C-alpha positions as CSV (number, residue, x, y, z in Angstrom):
1,M,82.3,29.2,87.8
2,A,85.4,27.8,87.3
3,N,85.9,30.0,84.3
4,A,85.4,33.2,86.7
5,D,87.9,31.6,88.9
6,Q,90.3,31.4,85.8
7,A,89.4,35.0,84.7
8,F,90.3,36.6,88.1
9,T,93.6,34.7,88.3
10,T,94.4,36.0,84.8
11,S,93.4,39.2,86.0
12,I,95.8,39.0,89.0
13,G,98.6,37.9,86.8
14,K,98.1,41.1,84.6
15,N,98.3,43.6,87.5
16,S,98.7,41.9,91.1
17,Q,98.4,45.7,92.8
18,Y,94.9,45.8,92.0
19,F,92.5,44.8,95.0
20,S,89.2,43.9,92.9
21,P,90.3,40.6,91.2
22,Y,91.8,39.3,94.8
23,L,88.4,40.4,96.4
24,A,86.1,38.6,93.8
25,R,88.1,35.5,93.5
26,G,88.3,35.5,97.3
27,L,84.4,35.9,97.5
28,L,83.9,33.3,94.8
29,R,86.1,30.8,96.4
30,H,84.8,31.8,100.0
31,E,81.1,30.8,98.8
32,R,82.0,27.7,97.1
33,G,83.4,26.6,100.5
34,Q,87.1,27.0,99.7
35,K,87.4,29.0,102.8
36,K,91.0,29.1,103.5
37,L,91.8,30.1,99.7
38,G,89.0,32.5,99.5
39,L,90.3,34.2,102.8
40,A,93.6,34.5,101.6
41,D,92.6,36.2,98.7
42,I,90.3,38.7,100.7
43,R,93.0,39.5,102.8
44,R,95.5,40.4,100.0
45,S,92.6,42.6,98.8
46,Y,92.2,44.2,102.0
47,E,95.9,44.7,102.0
48,I,95.7,46.7,99.0
49,L,92.6,48.5,99.8
50,P,90.5,47.8,102.8
51,T,86.6,47.8,101.6
52,P,83.7,47.1,103.3
53,A,83.0,43.8,101.7
54,A,86.6,42.5,102.9
55,S,86.0,44.2,106.1
56,Y,82.9,42.0,106.5
57,Y,84.4,38.7,106.0
58,L,87.5,39.4,107.9
59,G,85.2,40.4,110.9
60,E,83.6,36.8,110.0
61,E,86.6,35.0,110.6
62,A,87.8,36.8,113.4
63,L,84.5,36.2,115.1
64,A,84.9,32.7,114.5
65,G,88.5,32.6,116.2
66,K,86.9,34.6,119.2
67,R,89.1,37.6,118.6
68,Y,86.2,39.8,119.5
69,S,88.1,43.4,119.3
70,Q,89.7,42.4,115.9
71,A,86.1,41.5,114.7
72,A,84.4,44.4,116.1
73,S,87.0,46.6,114.3
74,H,86.3,44.9,111.0
75,F,82.5,45.0,111.4
76,K,82.5,48.8,112.3
77,Q,84.6,49.3,108.9
78,A,82.1,47.2,106.9
79,S,79.1,48.9,108.5
80,Q,80.4,52.1,106.6
81,G,79.4,50.7,103.4
82,K,76.1,50.3,102.0
83,G,73.2,47.7,101.5
84,A,72.5,44.4,103.1
85,M,76.1,43.7,104.4
86,S,76.6,47.2,106.0
87,V,73.3,46.1,108.0
88,R,74.6,42.6,108.7
89,A,77.8,44.1,109.9
90,Q,75.9,46.6,112.4
91,Q,74.0,43.4,113.5
92,Q,77.3,41.7,113.9
93,L,78.6,44.7,116.0
94,G,75.6,44.6,118.2
95,A,75.8,40.8,118.8
96,I,79.5,40.9,119.9
97,K,78.5,44.2,122.5
98,L,76.0,42.1,123.7
99,A,78.3,39.3,124.3
100,L,81.3,41.1,126.0
101,E,79.1,43.9,127.4
102,P,75.8,42.8,128.7
103,Q,74.9,45.0,131.4
104,T,75.0,47.8,128.7
105,F,71.7,46.2,127.8
106,L,70.0,45.8,131.2
107,T,68.2,48.6,132.9
108,A,67.2,48.2,136.7
109,Q,64.5,50.0,138.5
110,F,64.4,49.7,142.1
111,L,61.0,50.3,143.7
112,L,60.9,51.3,147.1
113,S,57.6,50.4,149.1
114,D,56.3,51.5,152.3
115,R,55.9,48.2,153.8
């Protein structure tokens, strides 16, 4: 994995305006537990080209910081992608809505009785 990190760093050095090596290195670092370094690269990738993958990870960061509106915005973007990450983004959107607007998940029935 150290070789992969170095390869992405070399690629960034050759073309710092291309999103892909930032995203790849950011995901690699994030998954390794180097969350701050990873998120910095993911943010840079997102600035160059907002992708569903970058949006998802930025949504996770915003959610952890209780910035729900920002998290929802990122998860909405991420849900436009394909695959498992899109499904997870949709689930996170539902969880945010449940936390912020629980009344939208409740239905009430009133029963009238003759007694």
